[in-house]
C-alpha positions, 0 to 999 in steps of 0.5 A, a space after each residue: 439910841 435915838 427916839 426914833 430907834 428905841 426898842 417898843 414896849 413889846 420888843 423891849 419886855 421880850 428882851 428883858 425877859 429872855 434872861 435875868 441880866 444883860 450887858 450894862 450900858 456904862 452910865 457913870 464910872 463903875 466902883 469895885 464890886 463887893 463880895 457877894 453873901 457866902 452861900 450857906 452851908 449844905 443843909 437839908 431842904 426844909 422849904 423849896 426854893 428858899 436858901 437860908 436854914 429854916 429851924 422849927 424853933 424860928 419858922 413855920 414852912 407855909 408852901 414856898 414861904 416861911 413864917 418867923 414865929 413870933 416867939 423867935 422874936 422875944 430875945 431881939 431888938 427893934 430890928 429884925 435879925 436876917 436869920 429870923 426874918 420871914 421869907 415871902 416867895 411866889 417861885 423860888 430864891 435866884 442866886 444871882 451875882 452882882 458882877 453879871 447883875 444890871 438894872 434897866 430903867 426904860 419906858 415911855 416916861 424917859 425923855 427921849 425913851 432910851 433905856 438906861 442901865 446901871 451896873 451894881 458898882 454904879 448904883 452904889 456910886 450913887 448917894 446912899 440912904 439909910 431907912 428903918 422900915 417894916 416890910 409885911 406881907 398884905 396877908 398877914 393875920 390872914 388865918 384869923 379870918 377863918 379862926 376867929 371870924 369863921 369866913 373862908 378866904 384864900 392864900 397863905 394861912 399866915 398868923 402874925 409873922 409875916 412881918 419884919 423890921 430892918 435898916 435898909 441902906 441903898 439909893 433913892 428910886 427918885 435919884 435913879 429915876 432923875 439920872 435915866 431921865 425922867 420926863 414930866 410925863 410919867 405917871 407910873 413906874 413898875 419894878 420887876 423881879 429876876 425871880 422865875 415866872 410865876 405859874 397860876 392855873 397852868 398860866 404863866 403870869 411873867 415875873 412878879 412886878 406891880 406898879 407905883 404912882 410916880 408920887 410914891 416913886 419920888 417919895 421914900 422909895 429906895 432900892 436897897 443893897 443892904 439890910 442891917 448893915 450887910 449885904 441883902 441875903 439871897 432870900 431877901 433880895 440880893 443884889 438890890 431890892 425895892 423897899 416901899 415904906 407903910 405899903 403892902 409887901 408886894 410893892 417891895 419887889 425883890 431881885 430888882 432887874 428893870 424898871 418900866 417908867 410909863 407917861 400912861 397907867 400900868 398894870 400887872 396881875 398884882 394889881 388887877 387879879 391880885 392885892 385888891 379887895 373882893 367880896 360882898 362888902 366891896 364893889 363888884 369889880 374889886 377895890 382900888 389896888 391896895 397900897 398902905 398896910 393897916 395896923 396890928 399888935 401881937 403877943 410874943 407867946 405861943 397860941 394856947 400857951 400854958 402859964 402857972 396861976 399865982 405867978 407873975 408873967 412878964 408879957 411881951 409883944 410888938 405894935 405897928 401901923 403903917 398910917 402913923 407912929 403907934 400912940 398906945 397899946 392896951 391889953 386885956 386879960 379877960 377876953 376883952 371885958 377891961 383894958 389897961 395900958 402897957 409899958 412901950 420899949 421904944 420911941 414910936 416912929 414912923 414906918 416902924 414897930 414898938 416893943 411892949 411889956 406888961 405884967 400879969 398874975 393869973 389867980 385862977 386855973 382855966 382858959 383865958 383869952 389875951 388880947 392886945 390893941 394898938 391905937 396910932 398917932 392919927 386915931 386909928 384903933 383896931 377893931 373887934 372885927 375885920 371886913 371880909 374879902 375873899 383873898 384875906 388881906 389886911 386883917 386888922 382885928 384885935 387877936 384873941 389869944 388863948 391860953 391855959 392857966 394851971 
């Protein structure tokens, strides 16, 4: 297709929005498609639109989402098993077939502006990479704005379970873009998912999509088709999802269908209306669109747990930072009066979390507060309080964890 006859942006958006898949335009020799994940055995629905089972000992249902209970991670390694990985859905999980799936790369940032399509087999024929990275919702910890700081925010009331770490295998986004004919004039790319259009206040905002600057797209972003050595589960993006290390979870678009490549800046509701900081402490029009996540720590212990006085308890938890590897973790067993270091169980690495342990022998019955505090290699330390924003993003304060000693 010549540039003169390439469809305009509006026409192409209409075409792409008409159906979740399209006929593939051959680009390279396709490879045999592997089998799709087997559908789970029928079970009573416990959350609208989520495919996998959500047993109550592993998950807390929050609308169309499922939050991993931090206690469910105590017997797991650094990687989060797929059956315990949190689910963040704007609508519902689509069950797509790899044989019908294709990825369309299009836009003014391509040479000749000619759309290029990759089948699932063609994508898997490209050189693969494997990266271990956490994916964390921007609102992880949101509930503590209310319960700990007494501030009103909107959005899903996550505690600290809207995060998971996995070993992702796929292809470099930069390889796909260069194969599609990336132009030197490209400034942003915008991946878009194949889930249903998101309706807000009765208005359709279209399918979930969010721009990435070209520098990030060409850096460490991958288009993943495997999670922990297995094909992506339906709830986590099968057949292909974006994984954007260190950035907020909304950037890691699931069920990828197309990528717009543009020579001008792009916008969507997910970088204008949502995923910016609004409120008295921020500019009147909101902050710049959010990019990198922040740092946190968690205890793998129920809030309000009961512990025996005079017994030694092995406290466990996780610590992470999007800016740099974790350098140290400290705990306080007296509400923040005194701090001591914990033992890190893993070698701190970029884009990953570490497990930690510490022993505590409470002497006297009564209420107590346990705190964990992360410091990363860039010198960032969790503060005592997070600056308020109305949508409750990027909570990074030390969480006060109440327990009762009996």
